[in-house]
KEKOL-676685 format. One line per field, with one value per residue (C-alpha): residue number from 1; x, y, z. Coordinates in nm, 4 decimals. Example, Ala and Ser with C-alpha at 12.3 -4.5 7.8 and 13.67 -1.06 7.14 Angstrom:
BEGIN
n <- 1_2
x <- 1.2300_1.3670
y <- -0.4500_-0.1060
z <- 0.7800_0.7140
//
This chain:
BEGIN
n <- 1_2_3_4_5_6_7_8_9_10_11_12_13_14_15_16_17_18_19_20_21_22_23_24_25_26_27_28_29_30_31_32_33_34_35_36_37_38_39_40_41_42_43_44_45_46_47_48_49_50_51_52_53_54_55_56_57_58_59_60_61_62_63_64_65_66_67_68_69_70_71_72_73_74_75_76_77_78_79_80_81_82_83_84_85_86_87_88_89_90_91_92_93_94_95_96_97_98_99_100_101_102_103_104_105_106_107_108_109_110_111_112_113_114_115_116_117_118_119_120_121_122_123_124_125_126_127_128_129_130_131_132_133_134_135_136_137_138_139_140_141_142_143_144_145_146_147_148_149_150_151_152_153_154_155_156_157_158_159_160_161_162_163_164_165_166_167_168_169_170_171_172_173_174_175_176_177_178_179_180_181_182_183_184_185_186_187_188_189_190_191_192_193_194_195_196_197_198_199_200_201_202_203_204_205_206_207_208_209_210_211_212_213_214_215_216_217_218_219_220_221_222_223_224_225_226_227_228_229_230_231_232_233_234_235_236_237_238_239_240_241_242_243_244_245_246_247_248_249_250_251_252_253_254_255_256_257_258_259_260_261_262_263_264_265_266_267_268_269_270_271_272_273_274_275_276_277_278_279_280_281_282_283_284_285_286_287_288_289_290_291_292_293_294_295_296_297_298_299_300_301_302_303_304_305_306_307_308_309_310_311_312_313_314_315_316_317_318_319_320_321_322_323_324_325_326_327_328_329_330_331_332_333_334_335_336_337_338_339_340_341_342_343_344_345_346_347_348_349_350_351_352_353_354_355_356_357_358_359_360_361_362_363_364_365_366_367_368_369_370_371_372_373_374_375_376_377_378_379_380_381_382_383_384_385_386_387_388_389_390_391_392_393_394_395_396_397_398_399_400_401_402_403_404_405_406_407_408_409_410_411_412_413_414_415_416_417_418_419_420_421_422_423_424_425_426_427_428_429_430_431_432_433_434_435_436_437_438_439_440_441_442_443_444_445_446_447_448_449_450_451_452_453_454_455_456_457_458_459_460_461_462_463_464_465_466_467_468_469_470_471_472_473_474_475_476_477_478_479_480_481_482_483_484_485_486_487_488_489_490_491_492_493_494_495_496_497_498_499_500_501_502_503_504_505_506_507_508_509_510_511_512_513_514_515_516_517_518_519_520_521_522_523_524_525_526_527_528_529_530_531_532_533_534_535_536_537_538_539_540_541_542_543_544_545_546_547_548
x <- 0.2085_0.2479_0.1124_0.3218_0.2383_0.4685_0.4801_0.6984_0.7892_1.0571_1.2013_1.3029_1.5817_1.6134_1.9268_2.1365_1.9630_1.8867_1.5891_1.5885_1.3455_1.2693_1.0350_0.9222_0.7996_0.5780_0.5265_0.3619_0.3308_0.7010_0.9345_1.0773_1.2963_1.3768_1.5063_1.6529_1.5149_1.6080_1.2655_0.9561_0.6196_0.6156_0.5053_0.7093_0.7446_0.8526_0.8048_0.4697_0.4344_0.4508_0.2894_0.5556_0.3202_-0.0586_-0.3488_-0.5933_-0.8747_-0.8446_-0.9693_-1.2951_-1.2495_-1.1543_-0.8278_-0.9957_-1.1748_-0.8656_-0.6865_-0.9523_-0.8965_-0.5199_-0.4284_-0.5849_-0.3095_-0.0291_0.0091_0.0892_0.1652_0.1373_0.3173_0.0123_-0.0242_-0.3605_-0.3452_-0.6698_-0.8818_-0.6527_-0.7428_-1.1091_-1.1086_-0.7615_-0.5996_-0.9352_-0.9294_-0.5776_-0.6823_-0.9863_-0.7566_-0.5237_-0.8075_-0.9731_-0.6419_-0.5909_-0.8903_-0.7096_-0.3899_-0.2858_0.0099_-0.0534_0.2172_0.0832_0.2773_0.2172_0.0675_0.3135_0.0951_-0.2529_-0.3632_-0.1333_-0.1300_-0.2773_-0.4603_-0.7526_-0.9949_-0.9443_-1.1353_-0.8341_-0.4802_-0.1855_0.0903_0.4430_0.3379_0.0532_0.2828_0.5432_0.2751_0.1716_0.5303_0.5756_0.3147_0.4263_0.1469_0.3190_0.6214_0.7422_0.6704_0.4432_0.5152_0.6461_0.4462_0.5442_0.8747_0.8951_0.8785_1.1700_1.3765_1.3088_1.3519_1.0070_1.0089_0.7006_0.8145_1.1646_1.0295_0.8244_1.1239_1.3429_1.0879_1.0993_1.4781_1.5178_1.3440_1.4893_1.1802_1.2114_1.0759_0.8896_0.9088_0.6828_0.8589_0.7252_0.9669_1.2455_1.5919_1.9567_2.0674_1.7102_1.6593_1.9898_1.8846_1.5504_1.7208_1.9818_1.7035_1.6600_1.3925_1.4498_1.1873_0.9946_0.6984_0.6292_0.8948_0.7465_1.0655_1.3560_1.6018_1.4179_1.4087_1.7809_1.8576_1.6716_1.8291_2.1720_2.1049_2.0034_1.6290_1.4519_1.2551_0.9025_0.7569_0.3896_0.1106_-0.2247_-0.5687_-0.4868_-0.1111_0.0777_0.4565_0.5637_0.6588_0.8497_1.0500_1.0945_1.4309_1.5903_1.5799_1.8687_2.1098_1.9694_1.7989_1.8472_1.7001_1.3620_1.0250_0.6810_0.3697_0.0145_-0.0361_-0.4068_-0.6086_-0.9800_-1.1826_-1.2557_-0.8819_-0.8117_-1.0416_-0.8104_-0.4578_-0.2229_0.1596_0.1597_0.0829_0.4078_0.5895_0.4168_0.4827_0.8457_0.9143_0.7388_0.9704_1.2687_1.3981_1.5955_1.3707_1.5532_1.5707_1.2007_1.0998_1.3268_1.1524_0.8181_0.9150_1.2672_1.3505_1.0508_1.0811_1.4468_1.4062_1.1187_1.2456_0.9107_0.8267_0.7338_0.8798_1.1168_1.1318_1.4221_1.4272_1.2574_1.0914_0.7146_0.5592_0.4491_0.4799_0.3017_0.2878_0.2562_0.2038_0.4881_0.7166_0.5507_0.1873_0.2623_-0.0813_-0.1200_-0.2202_-0.1873_-0.1134_0.0061_0.0402_0.1917_0.1445_-0.2298_-0.3730_-0.5567_-0.6244_-0.6466_-0.6884_-0.8323_-1.0607_-1.0134_-1.0412_-1.0600_-1.4019_-1.5910_-1.5682_-1.8537_-1.7704_-1.9001_-1.8540_-1.6983_-1.7457_-1.7093_-1.9580_-2.1559_-2.2086_-2.5501_-2.7613_-2.6795_-2.8669_-2.7790_-2.7398_-2.4529_-2.2415_-2.3075_-1.9919_-2.0427_-1.7992_-1.5918_-1.6273_-1.2820_-1.2869_-1.2067_-0.9946_-0.9766_-0.6862_-0.7732_-0.6582_-0.5442_-0.5829_-0.3347_-0.4371_-0.2339_-0.0703_-0.1334_0.0375_-0.1648_-0.0811_-0.1920_-0.3388_-0.5364_-0.8683_-1.1255_-1.4197_-1.7643_-1.9946_-2.3750_-2.5873_-2.2940_-2.2123_-1.9232_-2.0485_-1.8984_-1.7797_-1.8438_-1.7385_-1.3859_-1.4007_-1.3610_-1.5901_-1.6854_-1.5228_-1.6138_-1.4862_-1.7105_-1.6088_-1.7617_-1.6806_-1.9106_-2.2674_-2.3836_-2.0396_-1.9998_-1.8269_-1.4889_-1.5260_-1.2779_-1.2553_-1.0867_-0.9954_-0.9698_-1.2466_-1.4507_-1.8104_-2.0746_-2.3572_-2.4310_-2.1844_-1.9910_-1.8944_-1.6971_-1.5922_-1.2744_-1.0774_-0.7141_-0.6058_-0.8655_-1.1583_-1.3959_-1.6673_-1.5355_-1.7590_-1.7303_-2.0081_-2.1507_-2.4376_-2.5086_-2.8251_-2.6412_-2.3496_-2.5914_-2.7733_-2.4474_-2.3364_-2.6723_-2.6600_-2.3387_-2.4860_-2.7768_-2.5415_-2.2917_-2.0155_-1.9456_-1.9197_-2.2092_-2.3193_-2.5889_-2.7025_-2.9123_-3.0723_-3.3403_-3.1400_-2.8637_-2.6743_-2.4601_-2.2203_-2.2328_-1.9046_-2.0210_-1.6747_-1.5287_-1.6836_-1.3945_-1.4750_-1.7664_-1.8697_-1.9739_-1.8076_-1.5232_-1.6350_-1.9831_-1.8270_-1.6184_-1.9326_-2.1193_-1.8184_-1.7844_-2.1472_-2.0959_-1.7664_-1.9365_-2.2199_-1.9723_-1.7979_-2.0970_-2.3717_-2.1702_-1.9038_-1.5640_-1.2754_-1.0699_-0.9557_-1.0364_-1.2573_-1.3344_-0.9706_-0.8585_-1.1167_-1.0056_-0.6572_-0.7715_-0.7839_-0.4331_-0.2526_0.0945_0.1098_0.1678_0.0724_-0.2851_-0.5393_-0.8578_-0.9215_-1.2354_-1.0686_-0.9874_-0.7709_-0.4146_-0.0845_0.1206_0.4459_0.4358_0.2415_-0.0225_-0.3768_-0.4380_-0.7253_-0.9598_-1.0584_-0.7849
y <- 3.3613_2.9991_2.9233_2.7224_2.5014_2.5229_2.2586_2.2734_1.9974_1.7538_1.6308_1.2619_1.2222_0.8545_0.9047_1.0913_0.9107_1.2333_1.4226_1.8022_2.0976_2.1940_2.3712_2.1863_2.3956_2.2300_2.3804_2.2277_1.8913_1.8635_1.9366_2.2782_2.3119_2.1730_2.4373_2.3518_2.5625_2.6311_2.5252_2.3706_2.2289_1.9038_1.6858_1.4634_1.4814_1.1612_0.9649_0.7943_0.4187_0.1844_-0.1611_-0.3646_-0.6452_-0.6507_-0.7944_-0.5053_-0.7377_-0.9227_-0.6132_-0.6659_-0.3063_-0.1503_0.0486_0.3866_0.2597_0.0843_0.4164_0.6098_0.3869_0.3302_0.7002_0.7397_0.5121_0.7003_0.4787_0.6718_0.3865_0.0130_-0.2456_-0.4385_-0.7740_-0.7921_-1.1662_-1.2256_-1.0455_-1.1688_-1.5271_-1.4360_-1.1841_-1.2002_-0.8911_-0.7113_-0.7474_-0.6051_-0.3092_-0.2541_-0.2178_0.0200_0.2378_0.2612_0.3411_0.6407_0.8061_0.8532_1.0407_0.7375_0.5701_0.2101_0.0235_-0.2882_-0.5941_-0.8358_-1.1530_-1.4363_-1.7354_-1.7230_-1.9839_-2.0659_-2.4363_-2.6670_-2.8554_-2.6134_-2.4206_-2.0477_-1.7890_-1.6900_-1.7816_-1.5480_-1.7241_-1.5911_-1.3842_-1.2191_-1.1488_-0.9964_-0.7682_-0.6558_-0.5922_-0.3624_-0.1238_0.1842_0.1006_-0.2270_-0.1991_-0.5534_-0.9240_-1.0333_-1.3159_-1.6255_-1.8855_-2.1705_-2.2252_-2.5889_-2.4464_-2.2169_-2.4958_-2.7259_-2.4423_-2.4751_-2.2992_-2.0821_-1.9817_-1.8915_-1.6966_-1.4763_-1.4084_-1.3385_-1.0911_-0.8879_-0.8967_-0.7928_-0.4594_-0.4045_-0.4782_-0.6633_-1.0113_-1.0936_-1.4312_-1.6709_-1.9787_-2.1049_-2.3289_-2.3046_-2.3081_-2.3809_-2.4648_-2.4612_-2.1071_-2.0082_-2.1578_-1.9783_-1.6435_-1.6990_-1.7071_-1.3331_-1.3372_-1.0580_-1.0811_-1.3300_-1.2738_-1.6374_-1.7106_-1.8352_-1.8885_-1.6559_-1.9152_-1.9413_-1.5621_-1.5360_-1.7977_-1.6030_-1.2714_-1.4373_-1.5313_-1.1792_-1.1696_-0.9031_-1.0393_-0.8998_-0.9215_-0.9977_-0.9246_-0.9720_-1.0787_-1.4507_-1.4893_-1.3277_-1.3604_-1.0396_-1.1943_-1.4783_-1.2587_-0.9093_-0.9867_-1.0091_-0.6295_-0.6264_-0.8023_-0.7076_-0.3661_-0.2844_-0.6166_-0.5873_-0.4450_-0.4491_-0.5814_-0.6895_-0.9268_-0.9757_-0.7376_-0.7684_-0.4453_-0.4643_-0.4677_-0.1924_0.0308_-0.0214_-0.0111_-0.0850_-0.0699_0.1752_-0.1232_-0.2939_0.0253_0.0623_-0.2978_-0.2903_0.0313_-0.1048_-0.4075_-0.1718_-0.2038_0.0860_0.3744_0.4445_0.0779_0.0332_0.3444_0.2469_-0.0903_0.0919_0.3402_0.3783_0.0140_-0.0588_0.2772_0.2140_-0.1539_-0.1023_0.2410_0.4007_0.7684_0.8072_1.0895_1.0227_1.3795_1.5058_1.8324_1.7958_1.4689_1.4318_1.5623_1.2226_1.2235_1.2021_1.3991_1.2073_1.3150_1.1260_0.8267_0.6183_0.6253_0.6946_0.8495_0.9818_1.3486_1.4273_1.2346_1.4152_1.2761_1.4999_1.7860_1.7196_1.6637_1.3313_1.2375_1.4325_1.3184_0.9776_1.0955_1.0338_1.3321_1.1242_1.0932_0.7753_0.6958_0.5293_0.1931_-0.0184_-0.3838_-0.6625_-1.0306_-1.3885_-1.6129_-1.9078_-2.1479_-2.3059_-2.3493_-2.6636_-2.9169_-3.0776_-3.4137_-3.2656_-3.2734_-3.6320_-3.8443_-4.2203_-4.4232_-4.6823_-5.0359_-5.0300_-4.6695_-4.6134_-4.2990_-3.9718_-3.7662_-3.4293_-3.0707_-2.9229_-2.5443_-2.3438_-2.0142_-1.7260_-1.9304_-2.0114_-2.3475_-2.6482_-2.9908_-3.3267_-3.5404_-3.8633_-3.8714_-4.1394_-4.1093_-4.0496_-4.2708_-4.2643_-4.4947_-4.5509_-4.1811_-3.9788_-3.6732_-3.3816_-3.4740_-3.1638_-3.3389_-3.3754_-3.0628_-3.2489_-3.0715_-3.1122_-2.8664_-2.8208_-2.6317_-2.5723_-2.4472_-2.1000_-2.0715_-2.3520_-2.4600_-2.7734_-2.8995_-3.1595_-3.0206_-3.1465_-3.2520_-3.3168_-3.2695_-3.0062_-2.9650_-2.6457_-2.4438_-2.4990_-2.4580_-2.6044_-2.5503_-2.3986_-2.3159_-2.0350_-1.9894_-1.7497_-1.6727_-1.5242_-1.8481_-1.8016_-1.8035_-1.9194_-1.7924_-2.0759_-2.1197_-2.2605_-2.3677_-2.5427_-2.6601_-2.9106_-3.0373_-3.0637_-2.8514_-2.5566_-2.5895_-2.5851_-2.2811_-2.0861_-2.1722_-2.0798_-1.7375_-1.6774_-1.8089_-1.5694_-1.2757_-1.3901_-1.3766_-1.2678_-1.4172_-1.5849_-1.7444_-2.0057_-2.0364_-2.3246_-2.4214_-2.1520_-1.8596_-1.7117_-1.3825_-1.2547_-0.9708_-0.9416_-0.8755_-0.7877_-0.7040_-1.0414_-1.1990_-1.0331_-0.6671_-0.4470_-0.1298_0.0312_0.2723_0.0897_0.1765_0.0391_-0.2807_-0.3108_-0.2815_-0.5463_-0.7757_-0.7353_-0.8379_-1.1596_-1.2257_-1.1851_-1.4162_-1.6913_-1.6547_-1.6071_-1.8143_-2.0773_-2.1125_-2.0719_-1.9280_-1.8418_-1.4812_-1.4417_-1.7355_-1.6079_-1.5267_-1.8633_-2.0416_-1.8486_-1.9998_-2.3613_-2.3689_-2.2225_-2.5249_-2.3696_-2.3486_-2.6916_-2.9322_-3.0231_-2.8090_-2.8551_-2.7398_-2.7780_-3.0907_-3.2651_-3.2924_-3.1784_-3.2728_-2.9512_-3.1223_-3.3841_-3.1545_-3.4104_-3.5112_-3.7523_-3.9533_-3.8351_-4.1805_-4.4127
z <- 0.6661_0.7751_1.1218_1.3644_1.6605_1.9607_2.2335_2.5413_2.7811_2.8908_2.5614_2.5450_2.2902_2.2070_1.9994_2.2581_2.5463_2.7306_2.8731_2.8839_2.8786_2.5195_2.2803_1.9686_1.6763_1.4139_1.0710_0.7615_0.9354_1.0183_1.3063_1.2179_1.5238_1.8682_2.1066_2.4439_2.7308_3.0892_3.2146_3.0569_3.1690_3.3611_3.0688_2.8366_2.4581_2.2805_1.9553_1.9047_1.9320_1.6324_1.6313_1.4495_1.3442_1.3468_1.1520_1.1704_1.0642_1.3964_1.5771_1.3829_1.2673_0.9346_0.9308_0.9841_1.2957_1.4274_1.3857_1.5783_1.8792_1.8572_1.8545_2.1975_2.3297_2.1584_1.8516_1.5340_1.2916_1.2313_1.0215_0.9044_0.7336_0.5464_0.4935_0.6826_0.4254_0.1469_0.2376_0.1941_-0.0931_-0.2485_-0.3993_-0.3899_-0.0120_0.0148_-0.1987_0.0232_0.3244_0.1410_0.0136_0.3530_0.5265_0.2993_0.4617_0.7930_0.8863_1.0930_0.9194_0.8125_0.6214_0.4540_0.3452_0.0586_0.2112_0.1522_0.2405_0.0882_0.1626_0.4511_0.3520_0.0896_0.3645_0.3941_0.1745_0.1306_-0.0685_-0.2750_-0.3728_-0.4170_-0.6090_-0.6583_-0.9591_-0.7662_-0.4711_-0.7011_-0.8488_-0.5009_-0.3972_-0.6967_-0.5524_-0.3587_-0.1113_-0.0147_0.2131_0.2768_0.2323_0.5157_0.7563_0.5813_0.7716_0.5456_0.7241_0.6049_0.2536_0.3348_0.4872_0.1905_-0.0611_-0.2157_-0.5550_-0.4909_-0.1438_-0.2554_-0.5540_-0.3203_-0.0971_-0.3995_-0.5377_-0.2151_-0.1888_-0.5524_-0.4904_-0.1450_0.0619_0.3914_0.4599_0.7810_0.9489_1.1366_1.2702_1.6038_1.7890_1.5307_1.6889_1.6202_1.2673_1.1388_1.2690_1.1111_0.7774_0.7976_0.8668_0.5949_0.3363_0.3936_0.6646_0.9149_1.1913_1.4003_1.6338_1.7227_1.9864_2.3120_2.5133_2.5805_2.4513_2.1204_2.0819_2.1604_1.8954_1.6307_1.7281_1.7143_1.3531_1.2558_1.3083_1.5114_1.8057_1.8059_2.1551_2.1120_2.3553_2.1845_2.2989_2.2836_2.2361_2.5217_2.5154_2.6915_3.0258_2.8617_2.6223_2.7660_2.9274_2.5821_2.5729_2.8234_2.5880_2.2464_2.2806_1.9121_1.8004_1.9717_1.8640_2.0242_1.8508_1.9234_1.6249_1.7019_1.9178_1.9863_2.0079_2.3791_2.4550_2.2029_2.4052_2.7030_2.5599_2.2737_2.2490_2.5400_2.7612_2.6548_2.7533_3.0897_3.1865_3.0777_3.2689_3.5768_3.5631_3.5679_3.2125_3.0658_2.9573_2.6328_2.5297_2.5957_2.4019_2.1128_2.0889_2.0795_1.8076_1.6687_1.5928_1.3645_1.1879_1.1071_1.0196_0.7748_0.6612_0.7406_0.6834_1.0496_1.2556_1.5453_1.6807_1.4762_1.2849_0.9434_1.0518_1.0124_1.3340_1.4678_1.8461_2.1773_2.4999_2.8275_3.1869_3.3572_3.3128_3.5837_3.4699_3.1015_3.0439_2.6899_2.6932_2.3220_2.0018_1.6895_1.3368_1.0696_1.3114_1.3456_1.6925_1.6550_2.0189_2.3421_2.7017_2.6158_2.3346_1.9655_1.7335_1.4152_1.2462_1.1551_0.7836_0.5927_0.4321_0.1451_0.2500_0.0439_0.1230_0.0012_0.1787_0.0339_0.3242_0.3704_0.6819_0.8813_1.0940_1.4238_1.2479_1.0445_1.3612_1.4669_1.5074_1.4855_1.6924_1.5115_1.6436_1.8064_1.9299_2.2963_2.2841_2.0965_1.9669_2.1232_2.0697_2.4008_2.3929_2.6025_2.7608_2.6211_2.3433_1.9771_2.0080_2.1209_2.2557_2.1223_2.3988_2.4198_2.6057_2.6635_2.4256_2.5703_2.3650_2.3849_2.1686_1.9345_1.8907_2.0332_2.2228_2.4138_2.7617_2.9736_3.2947_3.1540_2.9372_2.6073_2.3643_2.0017_1.7613_1.3951_1.0924_0.7898_0.4473_0.4061_0.0357_-0.0884_-0.0158_0.1655_0.2681_0.5439_0.8562_0.9728_1.3350_1.6150_1.9922_2.2081_2.5739_2.7863_2.6247_2.9394_2.8188_3.0461_2.7962_2.4556_2.1787_2.0171_1.6523_1.4371_1.0816_1.2266_1.1997_1.1054_0.8361_0.5849_0.7898_0.7431_1.0055_1.3324_1.6209_1.9567_2.1837_2.4252_2.2070_1.8344_1.8473_2.0019_1.7580_1.4657_1.6085_1.6526_1.2974_1.1465_1.3119_1.1160_0.7919_0.8278_0.8939_0.6258_0.8811_1.2358_1.5836_1.7613_2.0867_2.1288_2.4889_2.3581_2.0271_2.0638_2.2070_1.9914_1.9732_1.6881_1.6119_1.2302_1.0501_0.6981_0.5637_0.4622_0.7726_0.9589_1.0193_1.1121_0.9310_1.2598_1.5010_1.6744_2.0244_1.9502_1.8137_2.1293_2.3426_2.1396_2.1467_2.5247_2.5715_2.3739_2.5515_2.8877_2.7843_2.6930_3.0279_3.2579_3.0932_2.9058_3.1754_3.0106_3.2113_2.9028_2.8958_2.5238_2.4169_2.0660_1.9941_2.1311_1.9152_1.6069_1.6235_1.6478_1.2667_1.2213_1.0836_1.0678_1.4486_1.6093_1.7440_1.6573_1.4689_1.2642_0.9076_0.6975_0.5542_0.8804_1.1915_1.1191_1.2804_1.2673_1.3650_1.0900_0.8535_0.7626_0.8492_1.1340_1.2806_1.5556_1.6745_1.8021
//
């Protein structure tokens, strides 16, 4: 005899836009029946949340550990782009993510990375050409073509870019977009190529443009890039064209919340309950044609139970009828992992970071970081020159930043300057540096920068803090220099300690200093970024000079 699970509560039907007392019967992992009742317990039954775009690697956790933490917040599935590990380890890295994800009931739908490397202006650990992407897309484990960051390539109909898009369209798989700042006819041209989503809008007008031309607007609220407040009002006019995503989520934030936080904030602002919950669940499931249940008879039993619609506290999370989280506690086990990596960088010296001033140099072309954004500004600042060398200017918060090729030995760093990091002493460094994940470091003196980098070389990847040249701390990330093999909650604790050290001892006021630093090497996001090959102008798509 087959056993059944019966759950009663206030049933939220997102298709009829109604709430009523009901009894849900689960059998063999599916919804067997939904029976309307006269009365039911004062709890709410609704579809689980889906993160419509996330790089799991950015949580510093493998998929099974990400899952353990996400289910606590009512997430049952993600649409995940593995291009971070693909940039380091290629197709082997993508397969690592797929294999690990199969060890959890949590539903992870991977895409084929479209831009590995993201540009030709940086060094990556692998390259996925159109043929390799087509091979990935042919797999049943790959659901879509991941974000097409090379939007200039789309607009200029680059052969490789268009071949990747054509390969996805040929077999009926969707194509994700990534086009910061694109509007008007250019946005229309980008969408006409077959691209269906965008998560990079940072103004409501930009998002509306893209929705008008047929793209879904993904409202992102990650650890560094936070666009919720700017974009949420689009749900009033385009409720069926909106999804929620985190994009990049550090482990300390994943302890606190996930997509449920989008929902809470939207409801608190007074947006329509059904529109908000659709954006958190129904819209991504329908768009990507995912085998995720939406609380209909014969659907997979993927749903959550919450206490009330004001606090939205997650009481229970079910996936395929299995209870995977209860009252803030995960019920999923830790899974052992065999790491993979690609790391060859050598130890460095303080002299490697010396910048000699040119005879005519008075000013610097400086990266201006913006809190809560991936975009940067290009500004001009007066150079601080001592004994013929340009040094960090802590008084004006213009600090030295460096990127070092991690895939070769004894390579000279690329060096530039950055404003708004806010360090008063020491340095921090990371091998989480989107998208090629070379070593990136920022600091107030060359000795501290070298110490922070060397901590990463010794660990073969991770994040590090140098309080000074003699006092360093490191969180090793042995899987591709991106992810830990430890329990996610332990990783979150270790990360929080380093984060606190950067804020309290080194003096930054940035909300997420490591995440902010990681995007300073992301060349496809304007205006000014730094690769291992030099300072890059993201608007003109070419290298530029530091000293002017």
